[in-house]
C-alpha positions as CSV (number, residue, x, y, z in Angstrom):
1,M,-3.7,-3.2,20.9
2,K,-0.2,-3.3,19.3
3,I,0.9,-4.1,15.7
4,G,4.6,-4.5,15.9
5,S,5.7,-1.5,17.9
6,I,2.7,0.6,16.9
7,Q,0.6,1.2,20.0
8,F,-3.2,2.0,19.5
9,N,-5.7,3.4,22.0
10,D,-9.0,1.7,22.8
11,Y,-11.3,0.9,19.9
12,P,-8.9,1.4,17.0
13,I,-10.6,2.3,13.7
14,F,-8.7,1.9,10.4
15,L,-9.3,3.3,6.9
16,A,-9.3,0.5,4.4
17,P,-7.1,0.6,1.3
18,L,-9.3,1.5,-1.6
19,E,-8.1,1.9,-5.2
20,D,-8.4,5.5,-6.6
21,I,-9.7,6.6,-3.2
22,T,-7.1,6.4,-0.4
23,D,-4.5,8.7,-1.8
24,P,-2.5,11.1,0.4
25,P,-5.1,13.9,0.4
26,F,-8.0,11.7,1.4
27,R,-5.9,9.7,3.9
28,A,-5.0,13.0,5.6
29,L,-8.6,14.1,5.9
30,C,-9.6,10.8,7.5
31,K,-6.6,10.9,9.8
32,A,-7.6,14.4,11.0
33,Q,-11.1,13.1,11.7
34,G,-9.8,10.3,14.0
35,A,-8.8,7.3,11.9
36,D,-6.2,5.5,13.9
37,M,-4.4,4.1,10.9
38,V,-4.7,4.6,7.1
39,Y,-3.4,2.6,4.1
40,T,-2.3,3.4,0.6
41,E,-4.2,2.3,-2.4
42,F,-3.2,-1.2,-3.2
43,I,0.0,-1.3,-5.3
44,S,0.9,-3.8,-8.0
45,S,4.1,-5.6,-7.1
46,E,4.8,-6.0,-10.9
47,G,4.2,-2.4,-11.5
48,L,6.4,-1.4,-8.6
49,I,9.4,-3.4,-9.6
50,R,9.1,-2.1,-13.1
51,D,9.0,1.5,-12.0
52,A,5.6,2.2,-13.4
53,D,4.8,5.8,-12.7
54,K,1.4,5.1,-11.2
55,S,2.7,2.4,-8.8
56,I,5.7,4.5,-7.7
57,K,3.5,7.6,-7.0
58,K,1.4,5.5,-4.7
59,L,4.3,5.1,-2.3
60,D,4.0,8.8,-1.4
61,I,3.5,9.3,2.3
62,N,3.0,12.6,4.3
63,P,3.9,13.0,8.0
64,E,0.4,13.8,9.1
65,E,-0.9,10.4,7.9
66,R,1.1,8.3,10.3
67,P,0.8,5.5,11.2
68,V,0.3,4.5,7.6
69,G,0.6,1.1,5.9
70,I,1.6,0.5,2.3
71,Q,-0.4,-2.3,0.7
72,I,1.0,-4.5,-2.1
73,F,-0.5,-7.2,-4.2
74,G,0.7,-9.8,-6.7
75,N,1.1,-13.6,-7.2
76,N,4.9,-14.0,-7.8
77,L,7.1,-14.6,-4.8
78,E,10.2,-12.9,-6.1
79,S,8.2,-9.9,-7.3
80,M,6.4,-9.6,-4.0
81,V,9.6,-9.7,-2.1
82,K,11.2,-7.0,-4.2
83,A,8.1,-4.8,-4.0
84,A,8.1,-5.2,-0.2
85,Q,11.7,-4.0,-0.1
86,M,10.8,-1.0,-2.3
87,A,7.8,-0.3,-0.1
88,A,10.0,-0.4,3.0
89,D,12.3,2.2,1.5
90,A,9.4,4.6,1.5
91,K,9.4,4.2,5.3
92,P,5.8,3.3,6.1
93,D,4.9,2.0,9.5
94,L,4.0,-1.4,8.2
95,I,3.5,-3.4,5.0
96,D,0.1,-5.0,4.3
97,I,-0.4,-7.8,1.8
98,N,-3.7,-7.7,-0.2
99,W,-5.0,-11.3,-0.3
100,G,-8.6,-10.0,-0.5
101,C,-9.3,-7.9,-3.7
102,P,-12.1,-9.7,-5.5
103,V,-12.1,-7.9,-8.9
104,R,-11.7,-10.2,-11.8
105,K,-8.5,-8.8,-13.3
106,V,-6.7,-9.3,-10.0
107,A,-8.3,-12.5,-8.7
108,M,-8.2,-14.5,-11.9
109,K,-4.4,-14.0,-12.0
110,G,-4.0,-15.6,-8.6
111,A,-3.5,-12.3,-6.8
112,G,-5.7,-10.7,-4.3
113,S,-8.5,-13.1,-3.2
114,G,-7.5,-15.4,-6.1
115,I,-4.8,-16.8,-3.8
116,L,-7.6,-18.3,-1.7
117,Q,-7.6,-21.1,-4.2
118,N,-4.0,-21.8,-3.5
119,I,-3.4,-21.6,0.3
120,P,0.2,-23.0,0.1
121,A,1.2,-20.2,-2.3
122,M,-0.4,-17.7,0.0
123,I,1.6,-19.0,2.9
124,S,4.9,-19.2,1.1
125,I,4.7,-15.7,-0.5
126,T,3.6,-14.2,2.8
127,A,6.5,-15.9,4.7
128,A,9.0,-14.7,2.1
129,V,7.7,-11.1,2.5
130,V,7.9,-11.3,6.3
131,K,11.5,-12.4,6.1
132,S,12.4,-9.7,3.7
133,T,11.8,-6.7,5.9
134,N,12.1,-5.5,9.5
135,L,8.8,-3.8,9.3
136,P,5.6,-5.4,10.6
137,V,3.8,-7.3,7.8
138,T,0.0,-7.7,8.0
139,V,-2.5,-9.3,5.7
140,K,-6.0,-8.4,4.6
141,T,-8.1,-11.3,3.2
142,R,-11.5,-12.8,2.9
143,L,-13.4,-15.8,4.4
144,G,-12.5,-18.0,1.5
145,W,-13.2,-18.5,-2.3
146,D,-16.9,-19.3,-2.2
147,E,-19.7,-20.6,0.0
148,N,-18.2,-24.1,-0.1
149,S,-14.7,-23.0,0.9
150,K,-14.3,-20.7,4.0
151,P,-11.1,-21.8,5.6
152,I,-10.4,-18.5,7.3
153,V,-9.8,-19.9,10.8
154,E,-7.1,-22.2,9.5
155,I,-5.7,-19.6,7.2
156,A,-5.4,-17.1,10.1
157,E,-3.5,-19.6,12.2
158,K,-1.1,-20.4,9.4
159,L,-0.4,-16.8,8.6
160,Q,0.2,-16.1,12.3
161,D,2.6,-19.0,12.5
162,I,4.8,-17.6,9.7
163,G,5.1,-14.2,11.4
164,I,2.4,-11.7,10.3
165,A,1.7,-9.0,12.9
166,A,-2.1,-8.7,12.4
167,I,-4.8,-9.9,10.1
168,T,-7.8,-8.0,8.7
169,I,-10.7,-10.1,7.5
170,H,-13.5,-8.9,5.2
171,G,-16.6,-11.0,6.0
172,R,-17.3,-12.1,2.5
173,T,-16.0,-14.7,0.1
174,R,-14.4,-13.8,-3.2
175,S,-17.4,-15.1,-5.1
176,Q,-19.7,-12.7,-3.3
177,L,-17.7,-9.7,-4.4
178,Y,-19.5,-6.9,-2.5
179,S,-23.0,-8.4,-2.7
180,G,-25.0,-9.9,0.1
181,K,-24.2,-9.3,3.8
182,A,-20.8,-9.6,5.4
183,D,-20.6,-12.6,7.7
184,W,-19.0,-11.5,11.0
185,T,-19.6,-14.9,12.7
186,L,-16.4,-16.4,11.1
187,I,-14.5,-13.2,12.0
188,G,-15.6,-13.9,15.5
189,K,-14.5,-17.5,15.3
190,V,-11.0,-16.4,14.3
191,K,-10.8,-14.1,17.3
192,E,-12.2,-16.9,19.6
193,N,-9.5,-19.3,18.4
194,P,-7.3,-19.8,21.6
195,R,-4.2,-20.1,19.4
196,M,-4.6,-16.6,17.9
197,I,-2.6,-14.0,19.7
198,I,-2.1,-11.4,16.9
199,P,-4.7,-8.6,16.5
200,V,-7.8,-9.5,14.5
201,I,-9.4,-6.6,12.6
202,G,-12.9,-6.9,11.2
203,N,-14.2,-5.4,8.0
204,G,-17.4,-5.4,6.0
205,D,-20.7,-3.5,5.9
206,I,-19.7,-1.0,8.7
207,T,-21.5,2.2,8.1
208,S,-22.4,3.6,11.5
209,P,-20.9,4.1,15.0
210,Q,-23.5,1.7,16.4
211,Q,-22.3,-1.1,14.1
212,V,-18.7,-0.5,15.2
213,K,-19.8,-0.8,18.9
214,N,-21.5,-4.1,18.1
215,A,-18.4,-5.4,16.2
216,F,-16.2,-4.8,19.3
217,E,-18.8,-6.1,21.8
218,Q,-20.3,-9.1,19.9
219,W,-17.4,-10.3,17.9
220,G,-14.5,-9.3,20.2
221,V,-12.4,-7.9,17.4
222,D,-9.3,-5.9,18.2
223,G,-10.0,-3.2,15.6
224,V,-12.5,-2.3,12.9
225,M,-11.7,-1.3,9.3
226,I,-14.0,1.0,7.3
227,G,-14.0,1.3,3.5
228,R,-16.8,2.4,1.3
229,A,-18.8,4.2,4.0
230,A,-15.9,6.7,4.5
231,I,-15.9,7.8,0.8
232,G,-16.8,11.4,0.9
233,Y,-17.6,11.2,4.6
234,P,-14.4,11.3,6.6
235,W,-16.5,12.6,9.6
236,L,-17.5,8.9,10.2
237,F,-14.3,8.4,12.1
238,S,-14.9,11.3,14.5
239,E,-18.5,10.2,15.0
240,I,-17.4,6.7,15.9
241,K,-14.9,8.0,18.4
242,S,-17.5,10.3,20.0
243,Y,-20.0,7.4,20.3
244,L,-17.5,4.8,21.6
245,I,-15.4,7.0,23.9
246,E,-17.7,9.8,25.0
247,G,-21.1,8.0,24.7
248,F,-22.9,10.3,22.3
249,L,-23.6,10.8,18.7
250,P,-22.7,14.2,17.4
251,D,-24.7,16.0,14.7
252,S,-23.7,15.2,11.2
253,P,-21.6,18.0,9.6
254,S,-23.4,21.1,8.5
255,V,-23.7,22.0,4.8
256,A,-21.0,24.7,5.4
257,N,-18.7,22.1,6.9
258,R,-19.3,19.7,4.0
259,L,-18.6,22.5,1.4
260,A,-15.4,23.4,3.3
261,M,-14.1,19.9,3.4
262,C,-14.9,19.3,-0.3
263,R,-13.1,22.4,-1.3
264,K,-10.0,21.4,0.7
265,H,-10.1,17.9,-0.7
266,L,-10.3,19.1,-4.3
267,S,-7.5,21.7,-3.7
268,D,-5.2,19.1,-2.2
269,E,-6.0,16.6,-5.0
270,I,-5.2,19.2,-7.7
271,E,-1.9,20.0,-5.9
272,W,-1.0,16.3,-5.6
273,K,-2.0,14.8,-8.9
274,G,-2.9,17.7,-11.3
275,E,-6.2,19.2,-12.4
276,R,-7.6,16.6,-14.8
277,P,-7.0,13.5,-12.7
278,A,-8.2,15.3,-9.6
279,I,-11.5,16.4,-11.3
280,N,-12.1,12.8,-12.5
281,E,-11.5,11.1,-9.2
282,M,-13.3,13.7,-7.1
283,R,-16.5,12.6,-8.8
284,K,-16.5,9.5,-6.6
285,F,-16.8,11.6,-3.5
286,Y,-19.6,14.1,-4.2
287,S,-22.4,11.7,-3.2
288,G,-20.8,11.2,0.2
289,Y,-20.0,14.9,0.8
290,F,-23.5,16.0,0.0
291,S,-25.8,13.1,0.9
292,S,-29.2,14.0,2.5
293,I,-29.0,17.7,1.6
294,P,-32.3,18.8,0.2
295,G,-32.2,20.2,-3.3
296,I,-28.7,18.8,-4.0
297,K,-29.5,16.8,-7.2
298,L,-29.1,19.7,-9.6
299,F,-25.8,20.8,-8.0
300,R,-24.5,17.3,-8.0
301,M,-25.2,16.9,-11.7
302,K,-23.3,20.1,-12.4
303,L,-20.3,18.9,-10.3
304,L,-20.2,15.6,-12.2
305,S,-20.3,17.1,-15.6
306,T,-17.9,20.1,-15.1
307,Q,-14.5,19.8,-16.7
308,S,-12.5,22.6,-15.0
309,S,-11.6,23.1,-11.4
310,E,-12.4,26.8,-11.6
311,A,-16.0,26.0,-12.6
312,I,-16.3,23.4,-9.8
313,F,-15.2,26.0,-7.2
314,E,-17.8,28.4,-8.7
315,I,-20.5,25.7,-8.3
316,L,-19.4,25.1,-4.6
317,Q,-19.7,28.9,-4.1
318,E,-23.1,28.9,-5.8
319,M,-24.2,26.1,-3.4
320,E,-23.0,28.1,-0.4
321,E,-25.0,31.1,-1.4
322,Y,-28.1,29.0,-2.2
323,Y,-28.1,27.2,1.2
324,S,-27.2,30.3,3.2
325,S,-30.3,32.0,1.7
326,R,-32.6,29.3,3.1
327,E,-33.1,30.4,6.7
328,D,-29.6,29.6,7.9
329,L,-29.7,26.1,6.3
330,L,-26.0,26.4,5.6
331,F,-25.1,25.9,9.3
332,Q,-27.6,23.1,10.0
333,S,-27.0,19.4,9.8
334,P,-28.7,17.5,7.0
335,N,-30.0,14.9,9.3
336,R,-32.1,17.3,11.4
337,N,-35.9,17.0,11.2
338,E,-36.5,20.6,10.2
339,I,-34.6,20.2,6.9
340,T,-35.6,16.7,5.8
């Protein structure tokens, strides 16, 4: 599969853009574990063209992340074009347009999935962004606005016709938010459309290597994008690769590996954004890092309530000592029968 000049190996797996999640430290961890492509957090076009510090900082890209896409959102053609040009100056491998975010403060302003109520505007803004840059432009969107409006097959055709290089489809409508089950049948119909020649990437409810295999085999997608399931569990990418390419499921990471990854993640976050923001945002990751570990509840509560990085590192050390004292539990995988 190719997006523009970016060549991917078989079964490409992408890390979805997630607000306050997919910053450079976390993207690098996922890339090291096998993610074929990663994306920035979504960046407000209005914030970007007004030089808002938070938006500008999201343009940061490190060499080890590549290939990496910068994702922008907005509802104004001129602002989106200017933001795309600013994003291009940061030298990503592609620019992605977010026509899928369902949160109210975005969608109710006609940005994100809100644009699904105004398809002509979606097409005109996307076309203007495509014309404004030499980089590949891709789109991430949803099936439609609600159960009565799911025009994704037609939308995908129109977006392809104005020059996008690939489309990612989340298998829900805007009205569903993240509830219910993702509907992959319509993603499959987009891929089956004989007019579609650009890559079609599927997204929604993917939490295991087995589901990824099914997405490729049943729905024929060119790639799979993973979002929430990777939060605090970057090993998911290496597990998927082992399963799809080598035919086996590896053990889940040991407690020692989880502690080491968490320490590195926290250290990198502190270095990148400072202690206080790093502490606050790392709280979103602890459930993923330490899921299924017996006796973890007390430690997790401490991690969530601690206000200093020094104290957090002390708690992680306390965890290492606690688990190493339990008959080598530290080096076992939390999914093994003997520790469940």
